[in-house]
N, C-alpha and C positions, 0 to 999 in steps of 0.2 A: 087420500088428500091429507097433507098435514095440517095441523091447527095453525092460525096467524099467530105469527111470534110477535109479542109484545115488547121485547127488549133485545138488545144486542146478544147478551148471554143466550136468549131463546133462539135467535138466529143461528147463531154459532152452533149451539147443539143440534138444530134441525141439519144443519149443513153437514156435521160429522156422521149424523145418522144415515143421510142419504148417500154419502161417500163410502159407508160401511159395507164390505162384501164379506160373505162366507162366515166362517167360523160357528157354523150352525150347532154343532157338538159342543162347543166349549160355552155358547150362550144357554145351551140347554141345562148343563151341570150348574151355571151361576143362578138360573131362574129357579131350579129346584132348591138351591140353597137359600135363594132370597124368601122364598115361600115358607122355608122352614118344616117342609115336609117331614114326615117320619124317613129315618135314615139318611136325610141330607147332611152334607158335610158341613162342618163348622169353619173348616180352613180349606181355601183352595190354593194350589200352588202351582202357577204357570211358568214354565220354564221353556227356552229356547234361544237360538243363536241370535247375533246382533241383527237388527234391521228386520226380524221377521214379523214385528207387529204386536209385542208385548203391551207397549205403552197406549197403542190405539185401542186394543182389547179392553184394557183397566179403565180408558176413558169411557167406552160405551158401558162397562158395567157401572161406573159412577151415574151414568145418565140414567139407566134404568133403576138404579137404587132412588135416585131422587124422584123418579116418575112413580115409584112405589111408595113414596111418602117417608123414605129412610134417609137420614143424613150421611152424606158420603164423606169420608175423611180421606184425602190424597196425601201420601207421603212419598216423597223422592229420594231414595237413598243415595244418590249421588249428591245430594244438596244438603244433608244434615250431618251434624256432628256424629260421627260412627262409634257411638257410644250407647248404653242404656238411657243416660239422662238425655241423650240428645233425642232418642226415639219417644221418650216419656214426654219432653217439651212438645214435640209436634203432635201429641194425641192427649194434651191435658184437657180435662172435661170432657172428653168423650161420652156421648149419650149410650145408654145401654143398648138401643137398637139401631146403633150405627153400623154402616159397612166401612171397613178400614182396608183400603188398598195401598200397600207398601210397593212400589214400582223401584226398578234399579237396585234390588236386593244385593247383587254382584259387588255392587261398590261398598257395601259393609257386610258382606258374606260372614264375617266372623262373629256377627251377633246371632248367627243362626241358633246356637245352643242355647244362648239366652231366652231367645224368643220361644223356643219350645218349652224350656223347664221353667221358665220364671214370669216371661211377660204375657203370653197367651193364656196361660191358667189364671191370671188375675184379671182378666176381661168378663164382663157379664156374660152369661150363656147365651143371651139375645143376640152378641154381636158376631157379625160374620167378618171373616178376615179374608184377603185376596193377597197374595205373595207373587211376585214375578221377578226373575232375574234368568241369568245366562244358565247357571249350574243345576242340575237336579238336585232335589232333596237329599241332603247328606243321611246317613245311617241313623244319626241322631232320632230323625223321625220312625224310621221303620224299625228300628231296635225295639221301640214301646208299642205293646199289642193294642194299646188304649187308642193310639192315633189311627190305626188302620179302620176304626169306624168314623173318625172325624175328620179325616184328611182326604182331600180329593186331587190327585196329580195329574195335572194337564200338561202334557208335551205339546207345543206349537211349532208346526212345521210350516212350509210353503203352502201357498194357496194352490187348488187344484186348477187345471186349465181353465175350465168355464168360469171359475171364480175370478181367475187372474184377467181374462178377457173383460170380463164384466168392469172389474176396477179400471181397466184401459178404457173402456166404453164410457164410463161415469167421469173420466178426466178429459173426455172429449178427443180422444185418438182415433182418427179415420181407420176405417176396416182395413185399407191398403197397408197402413203401418202397423197396425197391431200385432200381426205375424212376425214382422223383423224384431219387434220389441220383446216378444213373448220367446222367440229363439234365443234372444239375448240373454234375458233376465231370468227365464223361468217362471217359477211362481213366487220368488223373493218380492214380498211388498215393497220395501225399501227402494231396491234396484228398480222396480216397476214404476213406482212413482216418479223418482228423479229421471228415469227415461222418458216418460210422459211428459214432464215439464219441459225437458229440453226439446224433444220431437215438436212439441206444440208451440213453442217460443222460437219459431224461426227454423227448425230442422226440416220441415215440409217432408214431402215425398223423396227428396235426397238424404234424408237423415241416415246414417248407417252406424250401428253400434259396434264397439269394437270389445274384445275380451277384458279389457280392465274396466270394470263398471263403476265404480266409484269415482276412481281418479278421473278417468275421461269426462263423464258426465259432470262432475262438479266443477271441473276446468272450464268447460262449456259456460256453465252458469256463471261462474266468477268473471269470466272474460266478458260478458254481456250486462254487468251491472252498470248503473246509470252515471256514476260520477266517482270521484276519489273519495269523497266523503262516505258513500257507500261501501267503497272497497275497504276503507279502513274500519268501518263498522263490523264488515263481515270478518275481517283480518282479526280484530279484538275479540269478537264472539268465538272464533275458532281457537284463539290462543288462551284465553281466560278460562278459568273454572265456572263462573257465571259472569252474566253482563247485566247491568242494570242502567236505568236512564241516566242515574247520577254518574256512572263510570263514562258513559259515552259523552255526557256534558263535559266532563273533565278532559276528555281525548280530543273532542271535536269544537269545543265552545258552546256556550248557553244557548246560541240560536239554533243549533242543530241537532241537540243531543234529543230531544223528544221526538223530532221527525224521523231521525234515523232509528230509534227504539222501535218505533211503531212499523217502520218499514221491515226491520229486523224480525219482529216477533210474528210478520204476517207469512214470512219466507215458510215454504212447506218443509224445509229442513230443520227449523226451529222449534224448540219446545219451551216451555216455561214453568216456573213454580214459584212459590214464595218468595224465594232468594233472587228470582231474576231468570233471564232466558239463558238458555244453553243450547247447543246442537248435539246431536247423536255422536257417540263416541266416533264410529266409523267416519261419520261425514266432517267432524272437526279435524281430525287426524289427516285426511285427504285434503281438505282444503288449506291447513296449516301448512303440509308439505308443499303443495303448489304453489303458495305464496312466497314461501322461503326461496322457492327456486326462481320464481320469477323477478324478485327484487330484492336480492339479501341485503343491501343498505337500508331500504325503507323498511323492511321486515325487523331488521335488527334496532332500528330506532323506535319503531312501535314498540317491541320487546322492553326497552329502557324506559320508555315514557309510562307504558303500562305499569311497570315495576314501580316507578316513583310514586303513581297515584295511589297503587295499592299500600304502598308502604306509608304514606301518609294516613291512609284510613287506619293501617295497624297503628300507628302513633296515637291516633286522637279517638280509637274506638273507647267505648266504655269498658269497664273492667269485664263485664259479662259477654261483651262481644269480641273481646281482645283474640282470643284463640280462633274464633273462625275467620278473623281478618288477617290473622297470621298464616292460617292454612290456605287462604286465596293468594296470599303473597308467595309462600314457598312453592306453591303448585307450579309456579313459572321456573323454577330450577330444572325440572325435569328437562328443559329444553336446551340447557348449556352443558358444558363439561363435566359439572358436578351432577347430572342426572341420576348416575348409580346410587347417590346417596339419598334420593328423593323419591323414586319410583316405586313405591309399595304396591306389589300385586294385590296384596289384601289387607283390608282394615276392619275394624271393628272386633278382633279376638280381645283387646285389650283396652282400658280406658283409664284416664288420669284421675287420681282423686287425693286429698290430703291424708296425711297420717293419721290415723282414730285410735284410741286407747287400745283396742284388742289387736293392733297390728306389730306391736314390738317383738313378739317371738317371731312372727313370720319374717320380718326383716333380719332378725338374726340367725335364722336357718338359710335365708338366702344368700346372706354374706359369708356364712360358713361353708356354704356349697361352692360358692364362685371363687372366694379368695383365701379362705383358711382362718386360723384363731387369731393371728396378729391382727388382720383388718378388722375382725370380730370385736377387738377390745377397743378399736377405734371408732366403730359404728356405735357401740355402747356409750362413749364417751358423747358424741354427738347427739345421740338419742336424749341424754340428759341434759346436755348445754344448749342445743339450738333444734329442738324437735318440729319446729316450722321449717326447716330446711329440707326436710323429707317429703318427696312427692312418692306417691304409691301408684302403681300401675296393676290394675285388677284384672283377673281374668273376667270377661263379661258374663260368662256361663255362671260361674260359681260365686263371684265377687270376691274371691280370695286373693291376697295379694302374691302377683307372679314376678314382679320387677320392682326396684326402686332406685331413686336418684337422690343423691344428698347434695344439694344447691345451696352451699354456706353463702352467706352475706356478712360483711364484718368491715369495721373502719380500721381496727388495729387489733391484730390477735394478742389475747392475754398470754402471759408466759406459761400458765398450765395448759392453754391450748397448742403452743408450739411444742411442748413437751410431750403432749399425748399424740401429736400427729406429725412424723416427721418429714411427711410429703408436704403438708401445710407450711411447715418450717422452712423448708428448701424454696418454697415458692415465694414465701414471704421475703427470705433473704434475697433472692432474685429481684423482687420488686423494690427492695429497699436499695440494693447496690446500682439497680438501673435507674429508676425514677421514683422517689419515694411518694406515698400518698401525702396530700394536704389537707387542712382541715375542711371537713365537710364531704370528704370524698369517701368512696368505699369500694370494695373490691368484692367479685363473684366467683366462687370457685365450685366446678362441678367435681366434688371429691369423690363420689362414688357413682357408676353406672353399672347396676347389677341386674342381670337377667340371665341367669344359668344357661338355659338352652342354647343361647347365642352370645354367650359372654364376651364382650368386647367387640362383636362383630355388627355388620349393618343389619338392621331387623327392624320390624314394624314398632316393636317397643322403643326401641333406640330413636325412631324417627318420632315419636311422641314426646320423647326427652328432648329432641333438638327442637321441637318447636316450643316448648316451655323456654328453654334456654332463648331462642332468637326472640321472643316476647320479651323477656326481661332485660336483652341488650338493647332493643329498640325504644323501650318504654322507661328505663330508668335514667334518673336525674344524678349526676354527682359520680357516675361509674368511671374509675380511674383504672382498675385492671379488672381482666377476667381471665381465668385460667380453666383450661379443659385437660382431663387425664385418661390415658388409655394404655392397656398393656399391649395393644398392637399399634404402636405409633406408626410405622410405616404404612400399614392400611389406612388411616384416617389422615396422614399427611396431606395429600392432595386437598381436602376438604378445608384442613386447617389453615393451609396457607391461602386457599381462595378466600377465606373468612376473616383473614388478617392475623391468623395466630401464628406465631413461630415457636419453634422448639425451645424450650427453657432450661428444664432440667430432666435427666433420667435417672431414675432410682431402682435398682436391684431390690427384690423383694423376696422373704424366705419361701415363698409359694413357687418362685422359679421366675416369675414374670418381671420384666423391666417396666416400669410404668413412666411413661413420658408424660411430662405437663407441657402444655402448649400456653402461651402466654400472648395476651394482646394489651398494650398500653393505650386507652382511649383518648388521652390528651396528646400523644404522638399522632395518632391516627383519629383525627375528629370525624363525629359521626356523619357530617355532610360527605366527607371525602369516601368513609368506609360505606355509606350508603350507595354512592355512586359506583363504587367498585364491584360491591357485592350484591346488592338486591336490586334487581333480580339477578345481576351478574351478566357479562357478555356472553354471547352464545358461542363465540370462539376466542379465548382468551390465553395469553401465556401467563403462567404462573408467577406471582411476584418474586422479585430478586432475592437472594438470600442476603440478610443484614451484613454489613461489612463490621470486622472485629478491630479493636484498636491493634495497630500492626506493631506498636512499640512495645506491647506487652506479651510475653509467652502464654500460650493457651494453659489453662488449668486441665487436669485430667478430664473433667466433666464436660468442658468447652471441646476438647480435643476429640472424645468419644462421639459427642453430636455432631462435629465437623465430619468424621470419619463416616458416619451413617448417610450425611447429607451428600457426599462425594459419590456413594454409591446410588443414592436415590436420582441424583443428578447425572448418571453417567450418560445418558443420551441427549443431555441438555448443555450444549455446549456453553452458551452465555451463563448458566447457572453453575456450572462447573468452574469456569473460570473465575467467578468472585468466592470459591471456597476459601475459608482461612487457611486451610492446610498448605495453600501454596505460598505462604510467608513463614511455614514451619520451618525449624532448623534442619529437618531431616531432607528438605528439600532445597534450600538455600545454600546448604553447606557442600552440596555436590560440585565436584570440580569442574571449573568452567561453566558455573551455572549464569543463566539470564533469565530474566522475568519471562521472557517469551517462551521459553522451555518448560516453565514450571507446570502447565497442565498436563503435558506429555510424560514429563518425570513422575508427576503423582499417580497418573493412570499405569505407568509401569509399574511403580511401586505396588500398587493395590493388586494387580494382576500377578506379580511375582508372589506376594504374601498368600493370594488365594490358592494360586497353583500349587504352593508348597504344602496345601492341606493335604493333597493327594499323597503325599509322600508317607504319611501316616495312614496305614491300613484302616485304623479305627474312625479316621475323620473322613474316608472317601465320601460318604454320604453328605455330610455338610457341605463339602466341595461343590458337589452336585446343586444342592439347594441354593447356595450362595451365585454360582454362575447362572442358573436358571432365573433366579429372581432378578438380577440385575444386569445381566449381559444380553440376556435372550428377548428383550422387548415384550414381555408378557404384559397384559394390561393391569393386572393387579395380583396381590399376593395370593388370592383364593384360586385364581386362574394357574400361578405357579404350582400350588399344591396340587391341583388337578392334573397337571402336566406330568408332575414326577409321581402321579399315583399315591400321594401320601394324604391321610387324614390332615384336617386343617390344624388340629392341635398338635399332633405330631410334627408337622411342617414347621409350626412355630417354635417348638423346641429345639429343633435342628438349627433354625435360623438365628434363634438367640445364641445357641452355642458358638455358631459362627461368627456372629458380631464380637462375641466375647474374645474369642481368638484371635480374630483380625486386629481389633483395637488394642489387646495387649502386645501382639507384635510390634505394630507399628509404633506404639509408646516406648518401648523398649529401643527402637531405632532413633526415636526423638529424643530421650532422656540420656542416652548413653555418652559418657565422657563429657558430662556438661552439669558443672557442678550446681547452678541455681536450678535447673530442671530436675536434676536428681534429688535434690531436697524435696522438691514438689512431687516428685514418684514416691518418695519415703513418706510423705505425709497423706498421699492419696491410697498408700497401701499396695499398690501395684508392684508386682514382682519384677 
């Protein structure tokens, strides 16, 4: 007989205990560790697939810890900043005899090495630690003999048949229905719980399961929600990283926020932590997909409204909370066409920090490895001139710098700065020529993104850099221009276009790369317009049109090369291709019988003719294949093109760079031949 509960928390605790079934072996391991008997583990590592009951087991551990008079500290890896400082903030002031339970470790799996080598050894020997995630412990644990005496690994699987039937009995499922649910869901706790909820809520004896467990069950649950406000609440919870009462007030109005939050929190598919309510990953994915299918227009409107609310939170958050707010906002990007740039499969391996006195040599080593001595000289200059512009991305396990970003901020570059950094000089010239800065305005330039193992590519480190940049865009007053630089302009072009940044300059570098600078004039694109177009960004959007250039002026060589690359990039986008500046180039308009309607077809024929001509040279057969595969065969991105060609990405990039140079040179010769003014431009550009 349970003791009389004196508070709501106690009633909740006894309800959890009554509904808990099975896991006798796992509880025995924990109780031994809790008692601290000789040979008992100091760390318990629970692992198993999604929905198998890890969170339920950890809550039971927490309840038993408190019953034993020990404080229980519960941390959810999904909700914290995935960095050492994020974990340390959650456990600040932890009592020596506490039980620390870290759930959802898979959301910050990159911290595992840091936990083993640095954090866990710093705790009191009286502290008991329980970790839970989908992945089994890495070799970091097993490679150290000392951990074999302190670590208990607990793989968590399905309930056995008797335990599964007991769970259904406790949920009130009649014996006549239990065998159907057991045949359907086996011993998987989440599937059993959802099936029981649906069967008891109107399914009755006629309820029949189907093979698609989560989608069908959740569709039935969503179809029976009480009102449009309840539907929107569930939709928001499935779509957002976390849901708070304040977020629901903003979405639904002040009169309904509290009521809907209480309803959401009581759902069997909801969980909660210090940051708010969230749904199990499998549940939220299924609900989100179902709602997107049911009413695409309402779904997109929810996506847009939610993004604007989170945007306002990011704009007004305190400096300490700003990056958390930015992370919540950019989480929505995974749903739209830019998802590949924001869906990080693993976080926690690296964390952001400021430049510290001992970091200079590491920064020099990183730039030398990634870009070479010419860039190293420029980095040295900026380390002396603007050290506060350097953000360091440290290996979470060792604390050593693994990457850095140089995020320059200035109102007007000084002459020696322009002389020291030719890429900055070209960007500044572009800004002055296009729309000069006014008093009180400044520019931001991401001059270096350096992470040698994935230099210039999509990576978790690059994602952290994007969060910092996005934060400064949103929160900076007086921003006139922003510039972003990449050695792989075509790879990042879709995201840059989405973010309102257009190609400004292309600069060949002694290391063989050509660095593309993307630019955004924030006076021409007001924040309100930019926010509406990009934050969170449409779920299905067409990229913005290529900017028109002055048709009365001939293109410079730099503008010409940029337009050639744009024509290739837009090969399968008719509207974009039709806006390309090359359609007004002399090599097109001087064709006998030329008409404006024919210009897109003439340009296509000319590009194909020059690219096909590469095959005539046996030495260039490979670069012809690279060019054709990249632009004519509808591959999703350059990495996919390299894979189709069977080339390492770095080799593929070298071939593509050479192909671009050959194509641009050939077309520039056609453009400037027998034309005095353009020939002078040709001589000034140094083109042969």
